[in-house]
C-alpha positions in Angstrom: 0.0 0.0 0.0 2.9 2.4 0.8 4.2 2.0 -2.8 0.8 2.7 -4.3 0.4 5.8 -2.2 3.9 7.0 -3.1 3.0 6.5 -6.8 -0.3 8.4 -6.5 1.5 11.2 -4.7 4.0 11.5 -7.5 1.2 12.0 -10.0 -0.9 14.3 -7.8 0.4 17.6 -9.1 -0.9 19.6 -12.1 2.4 19.8 -14.1 3.2 16.1 -13.5 -0.3 15.1 -14.6 0.1 17.2 -17.7 3.4 15.5 -18.4 1.8 12.0 -18.0 -0.9 13.0 -20.5 1.7 14.3 -23.0 4.0 11.3 -22.8 1.1 9.0 -23.4 1.0 10.4 -26.9 4.6 9.6 -27.9 8.2 10.0 -27.1 9.2 13.5 -26.1 12.4 15.3 -25.1 12.8 17.7 -22.2 13.1 20.6 -24.7 9.9 19.6 -26.4 8.0 19.3 -23.1 9.4 22.6 -21.9 8.1 24.3 -25.1 4.7 22.8 -24.6 4.3 23.6 -20.9 6.0 27.0 -21.0 8.1 26.2 -17.9 11.8 26.2 -17.2 13.9 23.2 -18.1 15.1 22.6 -14.5 11.5 22.6 -13.3 10.3 20.2 -16.0 13.3 17.9 -15.4 12.6 17.8 -11.7 9.0 16.7 -12.4 10.1 14.1 -14.9 12.6 12.6 -12.4 9.8 12.2 -9.8 7.6 10.5 -12.4 10.4 8.2 -13.5 11.3 7.3 -10.0 7.7 6.4 -9.3 7.7 4.1 -12.4 5.1 6.2 -14.2 7.4 7.2 -17.0 10.2 5.5 -18.9 13.4 7.5 -19.8 16.0 6.5 -22.4 18.9 8.3 -24.0 19.6 8.9 -27.7 23.0 10.5 -28.0 22.8 13.8 -26.1 19.0 13.7 -25.9 16.8 12.0 -23.4 13.3 10.9 -24.4 10.3 10.2 -22.1 7.2 8.1 -22.6 4.5 6.6 -20.5 5.7 3.5 -18.7 4.9 0.1 -20.3 6.2 -2.3 -17.7 6.2 -2.6 -14.0 3.5 -2.2 -11.3 3.0 1.5 -12.0 2.6 1.2 -15.8 -1.1 0.2 -15.6 -1.8 2.9 -13.1 -0.2 5.5 -15.4 -2.6 4.6 -18.1 -5.6 4.7 -15.8 -4.6 8.2 -14.6 -4.2 9.5 -18.1 -7.6 8.1 -19.2 -9.2 9.7 -16.2 -8.3 13.2 -17.4 -11.4 14.8 -19.0 -11.0 15.2 -22.8 -12.5 18.7 -22.7 -10.0 19.9 -20.1 -8.8 23.3 -21.5 -5.3 23.0 -20.2 -4.9 19.5 -21.8 -6.5 20.7 -25.0 -3.9 23.5 -25.3 -1.1 21.1 -24.5 -2.1 18.7 -27.2 -2.4 21.5 -29.7 1.2 22.5 -29.0 2.2 18.8 -29.2 0.7 18.6 -32.6 2.7 21.6 -33.8 5.9 19.9 -32.6 4.9 16.7 -34.4 4.3 18.6 -37.6 7.8 20.1 -37.3 9.3 16.7 -36.7 7.4 15.3 -39.7 8.7 18.0 -42.0 12.3 17.4 -40.9 11.9 13.7 -41.4 10.3 14.1 -44.8 13.1 16.4 -45.9 15.7 13.8 -44.9 13.9 11.1 -46.7 13.6 13.1 -49.9 17.3 13.8 -49.9 18.1 10.1 -49.6 15.2 8.5 -51.4 17.0 8.5 -54.8 19.9 6.4 -53.3 17.5 3.8 -51.8 15.3 3.6 -54.9 18.3 3.0 -57.0 19.2 -0.1 -55.0 15.6 -1.3 -54.9 15.3 -1.3 -58.6 18.0 -4.0 -58.8 16.0 -6.7 -56.9 12.6 -8.1 -56.3 9.8 -5.8 -55.1 9.8 -5.0 -51.4 6.2 -6.3 -51.2 7.3 -9.7 -52.2 10.1 -9.7 -49.6 7.7 -8.5 -46.9 5.2 -11.2 -47.8 7.8 -13.9 -47.5 8.8 -12.6 -44.1 5.3 -12.7 -42.9 5.1 -16.3 -44.1 8.0 -17.2 -41.9 6.9 -15.2 -38.9 4.6 -17.0 -36.3 1.0 -16.5 -37.3 0.0 -16.5 -33.7 2.4 -13.6 -33.1 5.1 -13.0 -30.4 5.3 -10.9 -27.3 8.7 -9.1 -27.9 10.3 -8.2 -31.2 13.6 -6.6 -31.9 14.4 -5.0 -35.3 18.2 -4.6 -35.6 19.2 -1.7 -37.9 15.6 -0.5 -38.2 16.3 2.3 -40.6 13.0 3.9 -41.4 11.1 1.4 -39.2 9.5 -0.4 -42.1 9.9 -3.9 -40.6 8.2 -2.6 -37.4 5.3 -1.5 -39.6 5.1 -4.8 -41.5 5.2 -7.0 -38.3 3.3 -4.7 -36.0 0.1 -6.7 -36.0 1.9 -9.9 -34.9 3.7 -8.5 -31.9 2.7 -7.3 -28.5 5.7 -4.9 -28.3 8.5 -4.1 -30.7 11.7 -2.1 -30.5 13.8 -1.0 -33.5 17.4 0.0 -33.0 19.7 2.0 -35.2 22.8 4.2 -34.9 21.6 7.0 -37.1 19.6 9.7 -35.3 18.3 10.9 -38.7 16.9 7.5 -39.6 15.4 7.2 -36.1 13.6 10.5 -36.6 12.1 9.2 -39.8 11.1 5.9 -38.2 9.6 7.6 -35.1 7.6 9.9 -37.3 6.3 7.0 -39.4 5.3 4.9 -36.4 3.4 7.9 -34.8 1.6 8.5 -38.1 0.6 4.9 -38.3 -0.6 4.9 -34.7 1.7 2.1 -33.7 2.2 3.0 -30.1 3.4 -0.5 -29.2 6.4 0.0 -31.5 9.4 2.1 -30.4 12.8 3.0 -31.7 16.1 3.5 -29.8 19.6 4.5 -30.7 21.9 1.6 -30.1 25.0 -0.2 -31.3 24.1 -3.5 -33.0 27.3 -5.1 -31.7 26.5 -4.1 -28.1 22.7 -4.2 -27.7 21.5 -2.5 -24.5 19.2 -5.4 -23.5 19.7 -8.4 -21.2 20.3 -11.8 -22.6 17.1 -13.6 -23.5 14.9 -10.5 -23.8 13.1 -11.1 -27.1 11.0 -13.8 -28.8 12.0 -12.7 -32.3 14.5 -10.5 -34.1 14.9 -9.2 -37.6 18.0 -8.1 -39.4 16.8 -6.6 -42.7 19.3 -5.5 -45.3 21.9 -4.6 -42.7 24.6 -7.2 -42.8 26.2 -6.0 -46.1 27.1 -2.7 -44.3 28.8 -4.3 -41.3 32.4 -4.9 -40.4 31.6 -8.1 -38.7 28.4 -9.9 -39.8 29.2 -12.8 -37.5 29.4 -10.4 -34.5 26.0 -8.9 -35.3 24.4 -12.4 -35.5 26.1 -13.4 -32.2 24.6 -10.4 -30.5 21.2 -11.0 -32.0 21.4 -14.6 -30.7 22.3 -13.4 -27.2 19.2 -11.3 -26.8 16.9 -14.1 -28.1 15.1 -16.4 -25.7 15.5 -20.2 -26.2 13.2 -21.0 -29.2 13.3 -17.4 -30.3 13.2 -16.7 -34.1 15.8 -14.8 -36.0 15.1 -13.7 -39.6 18.0 -12.4 -41.6 17.3 -10.7 -44.9 20.1 -9.8 -47.3 21.6 -10.4 -50.8 22.9 -13.6 -52.1 26.5 -13.3 -53.5 26.7 -10.9 -56.5 29.3 -8.9 -58.4 27.9 -5.4 -58.4 31.0 -3.5 -57.4 29.2 -0.2 -57.8 27.2 -1.0 -54.6 30.5 -1.1 -52.7 31.9 2.0 -54.3 28.8 4.2 -54.4 26.6 2.9 -51.6 29.1 1.8 -48.9 28.3 -1.9 -49.1 31.2 -3.7 -47.4 30.0 -7.2 -48.6 28.7 -8.2 -51.9 26.1 -10.7 -50.6 26.4 -13.8 -48.5 26.4 -17.5 -49.3 24.0 -19.8 -47.5 26.8 -21.9 -45.9 28.5 -18.8 -44.7 25.4 -17.5 -42.8 24.6 -21.0 -41.5 28.2 -21.3 -40.1 27.8 -18.0 -38.2 24.5 -19.1 -36.9 25.9 -22.4 -35.6 28.7 -20.5 -33.8 26.1 -18.3 -32.1 23.9 -21.1 -30.9 21.3 -20.8 -33.7 19.8 -23.5 -35.8 19.2 -22.5 -39.4 16.0 -23.5 -41.2 15.4 -23.7 -45.0 16.6 -20.6 -46.8 14.2 -18.6 -49.0 15.6 -17.1 -52.2 13.7 -14.4 -54.1 15.4 -14.0 -57.5 15.6 -10.4 -58.9 17.4 -8.7 -61.8 20.3 -8.9 -61.1 20.2 -9.2 -57.3 18.7 -12.2 -55.4 17.3 -11.5 -51.9 17.8 -14.3 -49.4 15.9 -14.9 -46.1 17.7 -17.0 -43.6 15.5 -18.2 -40.7 17.1 -19.4 -37.5 16.0 -20.6 -34.1 17.8 -19.9 -30.8 18.8 -23.2 -29.2 18.4 -23.9 -25.5 21.5 -23.5 -23.4 23.8 -26.4 -23.8 22.2 -27.7 -26.9 24.1 -27.9 -30.2 22.9 -26.9 -33.6 22.9 -29.4 -36.5 26.3 -30.4 -38.0 27.6 -28.6 -41.0 26.7 -31.7 -43.1 23.2 -31.6 -41.9 22.9 -27.9 -42.5 24.1 -28.2 -46.0 21.4 -30.8 -46.6 18.6 -28.4 -45.7 16.9 -27.3 -48.9 16.7 -23.7 -50.0 13.4 -22.5 -51.5 13.7 -20.4 -54.6 10.7 -18.2 -55.3 10.0 -16.1 -58.3 7.3 -14.4 -56.4 5.4 -14.5 -53.2 1.7 -13.4 -53.1 1.3 -10.3 -51.0 
């Protein structure tokens, strides 16, 4: 009872209740919250700390920025949502706060759109070389559990597209990326789509900021060909998967388009099935049948793998090489 009373006391103040309501509508920085509330940064920061200490808000860093959102886990998370829902929709203070929040979101959207326009030509040039994204996404959905999963991690989330594709089959999803610009695009897209159970974070794919065994599924979509150590990325993905968890790796089969290395910063010109299977075995993953989606001239491959229980061993190299690969000229969307 003492803990409940302390949590209620933390929320029982006008500014803090306004902060809870605002953070229920998305991830916001101290600067943004200061602009909306019209209060000093030290004052807002003090209120935010009290709410975080009470478990009503979650705080996470992204470079030099700190973002806040309504708590999703813990004893106080459900109470936070109840308190926000209890605020009358017609409250004039909340109405003004939300109007200012919408102005900030519009500014974010314009910034993200400008970045996307500047880089769209580069992405479209590569997409023209392989099978349509819709076919790749349909193939991914075929491999993803139809009953869904609790926790999903999208490694190298970019614009957050994989989160959008898989959103209906996950209870909660997190996308990580090193680029703050890409995260801004992803955050804007997720907010516009109303996917409040999907979030993005700035993180290093070689040192993910999550405990071992945190996720039921993970996706690495068109990321490995940029990396210094693909094996290291797979090992870290395997670490954060629970036993039985699913990893889906999407990338190119081996090719000879040197222009992608010279003009688009690709470090690797595709990956052979045996190569990926070997890295998976080393990381405690058991590879399933590979799906190949032939394009012109690039073939997209999808390597599914399952996290083995501690102490278990994946199939031998000979057994792995006997697992058939599926070559598809098209997958219905």
